N, C-alpha and C positions, 0 to 999 in steps of 0.2 A: 404459573408454570413451576416445575420443580425438576431437579436433577435426579438421575437414577443410577449413576455409575461412572466409571472412568471413561474418558474419551479414547478412541483408538482409530487408526487408519483402517478403513473398511476393506480396501483392495490394494493390491500392490501397484506401484507406479507403472509397471510394464503394461498394465491394462488400459492406460490412459494415453491420449485424451479420448473422451467419449462425447459424441455429438447427439443432441436430442432437441426436440421442440415441444411446445405446448400451445394450444389455442383454447381459450376459455372465456366464459361470460361470468360476470359477478352476479350470482343468482340468490344470495342470501346475506343477511346482515353480519354473520360471523366472518364470512369471506371478505366482505366490505371492510369490516373493522380491522382485519389483518392486513388489508391492502392499502387503505387510504393514507396511512402514515408514510409508507414508502413512496407513495405517489405525491406527497405534499398536499393532500386534501384533508378536509375536516369530516367529522362523523355524519354531518348532515348532507354529504355529497350525494347519497343515493336516494334522497327524497324525490327529486324530480329528474335526475339524470341516470343514465344507464352506461355501464362500462364493459369493455371487452379488451382482451390483450392477446398478443402473440409474442412468444419468446423463443429465440434460438440460443442454445447454450453449448459451450465447449467446457466439459467438466474435466478437471485435472486431478481431483482427489475428493474423497468424502471423509469427514470426521463424524463418527457415530458413537453413541453410548452403548455399553454392553448390557443389553436387556436381560441377559442370563444371570446377572448378579442381583443380589438382594437390594431392592430399592430403599433409599433412605425415606424417613417420614416426610410426607409432603404437607404443606399448609392446608388447612381445611377448605380454603377458598380456591385452591389450585385445581384445575381440571386437566391440563395438558402438561407434558414435559417435552423439552427439546430433544428430539431423537437423532436428527442428522443435520449437518451443515455441509452444503455442497460448495466447493471452491472451484473457481475457473474463470470463465469470461462469458458475457451474455450480451444480447441485443434484444431490447424489448420495445414493442409498439403498443401504445394504449390508444384505443378509440373511445370517445365518449360523445354523448348527445342527449338532448332533452328526450324525455320519455316518449312523447308523441312522435318524435322524429326517428329515434333509434328503437324501432319496434322489432317484433319477433321475426318479421320477414327479412329485414336487413341482418339481424343476428344470425339467422340460418344461412344466409348467403356468405357471411363472414366465416362461419365455422366450416362451411364446405370448401371455401377457397375458390368457388366457381364464379369469378368476376373478372371483368376485363381490366388489364393493367395491373399495377401494384396496389398495395394497401393505401398509400397516400392518395392515389387517384381515386380509389374507391371511397375514401373518406371525403374528399373534396366534392365528388359527384353527389354524395348523399348528405352533404352539409353536416358532417361529423368532425369533431375536434381530433386532430392527429398529433400525437406526441411520441417521439422516439428517443430512447436513451441507450447508449452503448457503454458497456463496462468491459473494455478490452476486446470487443468483437464488433466489426462493422461490415455491412453488406458491400459487395463489390459493385452492385447496381440496384436500381429500384426493383427489378424483377426478383431479386434475391429475397426480398422481404416477405416471403411466404414459403420458403423451402421447408419441406416436411421430412424427407428421408435423411438419415445421418450423412449419407454420401452427398446429398444436395447441399446440406449446410456446410460441410467441409469444403465443397467446391465453390460455393457462392459467397462465403464469408471469409474475411481475412483477419488475422490476429493483429491487434493494435497495442503494442507494448508487451513487456515480459512479465509484469506483475499480475498475479491472480488474486481474486477477491471473493468473499462469500457471495454467491449468486442466487442461492435458494436455501430454504430451511424446511425441515419436515417435523411436524408436531404429532404426538400420539396421545391418546387418552390415558390418563393415569388409571391403572387397574383398580377396579372397584368403584370408580366414579361414574355417575349417571351421565348419559349423553345429554348435552344441552339441547334445549328446544330451538329448533331451526326456525328463524323468521324469514320466510322467502321474500325475495324482491320480484314483483310481478313485471313481466315484460309484456307491453301492450301488443295485441295482435294488429297486424296491418289492416287498415280499413279501406274498403272500396266505396267510393261515393258515386251516386248517379243523380244528375239533374234532369228533370223531365218537364217539358212544357205541357201542362195538364189541360189547360183550358184558356180560351180567349173569349171575352164577352164585350159587346157594345150594343147600343140601342139607338133607334131612330136615325139610322145612317142617311137615309134620304126620304122623300115624301111618299114614294110609291111602294117600297118594299123593305124587307128586312136587310140585314147586312150581308155582303159578300166579302168575307174577311181574308186578308192576306197578312202574314206575319214574316218579317225578315229578321233573322237572328245572326249576330256575329259576336265572336269573343273579343273582349276589349283589347287584350294583348296577344291574341292568337294570330297565327299566320294563315289560317284557312279563310277562304273567301266566304262572304255572307251567304246564308241559305234562305231562300224564300219558300214558305209553306203556304199552299193555296187551300183555303177552306171551302166547304160546300156552299152553294148558292142559297140565298134567302134564309140565313140562320144567324140570329143575334148571339147565340151561345154555341161555340164550337169547341169540342173536346178532342184535340188531336192526339194527346199522349205521345208526343215525340221525345225521344231521348236526345238531349242536347250535349251531354258530356258524361263520360265514365272515366274515373281517374282514381289513383291511390295517392295523389299529391294534393295536399290541402292548398298549396300555393296556386294551383290552377283554378281552384274554386274562387279564391280571393280576387283573381283577375276580373271575373264577372262577364256579363253579356250586355250587348246593345240590342234593344228591341225597337222595331218600327212596325206599327199596325196601321193598315189602310183598308178602305172600303173600295173595292173595284166595281166598275160597271162597264157598259159597252164602250164608253168614250174616254173615261178618265178614272184613274185611281185616286181617291181623295184621302189624304193623310189624316188619320185619327189621332196619332200621337207617337212620340218617341220617348224612350226611357232607358236608363242604364241600371242594371241590377248587379250588386256585388254580394257575395256570400261571405260575411265576416266571421270572426272567431266565435262570437256569441251564438250565431246560428249553427255553426258546426258543433259547438259544445251542446247546444240544445238537442240536435238530432241524435247525438251519441248518448245522451242521457235519457231520451224518451223511451218508453217501454217497447215500442215497435220500431225504434230507430228510423222514424220517418217524420218529416216536417213539411207541412203544406202552408202556403201563404199566398196572398194576392198583392200585386204591384199595380198602382195606378199609372197608366201609360196614356196621358192625354185624355181623350174621350173614351178610351177602352181600358179594360182590366186584363192583366196577364196573370194567370195562376200557375204557380210552379210547385214542384215536389222535389225535395231533397231526401235521398235515401242513403243510409249507411249500413254496411254489412262487413263481417270479417272476410278478408281476402285470403286467409291461409289457416 
């Protein structure tokens, strides 16, 4: 950075205070580098985590350089100069989460402000880290932490102390210097997962005929009652293609399913096997990395085999 002239007060005091807000995502490495130090993070923070912030500000004055004066010579390595320093009070909320959790779907909801409750509730519901820092400004209630209009900020925030501090800075590109190459930070798209019961197979169920298969399915940690699917008569291989679960939450996949396979007849249903299937992170990663984002596999369930299909697709 380099200076380009004398500082001066940009506006008269009678025009202040001014209230404003900003809602933003950290979407490139330059922004991250300019932000992590003030947040107490290191430069590797953006490798696996994603960040977003909301700021409410009460500006009391602006100090700015006079761009109309002849700039002094800048070092060859300098690209930006400090153009403005905003003084006043601020309240900032930072949300962060692992890349797979803080995806573009949540980011869009955050930017729109269309969520139930306040930002802290939104963060807790979606397993995001919530950090709030006040510099002379504090919300009157939790609902205040997303005021957008200047009148809303003035009505919903209260001044805490009489001292004003620098709350924001503005940098500008030094004339004649090339724009730096922007290294974007990719936000993962929200993924929708589907679990399908593709096929059930068993042989030699009794001495006189092929199998009459029944399959009972329940979620290991779900609240829904078990469902029993009845296959056709006299078929050792049954391909029902039943959708067992559709979700955007990986945690629901990890809970898994209980399967019970039986051979029914006129007098008694004979149990062929019970098994429990959990979809772990290795399988979730495999389906996301496969060309068609589809994974098929077979589980041994006693004397029967259960074939499942896991499918992933972008939800937004």
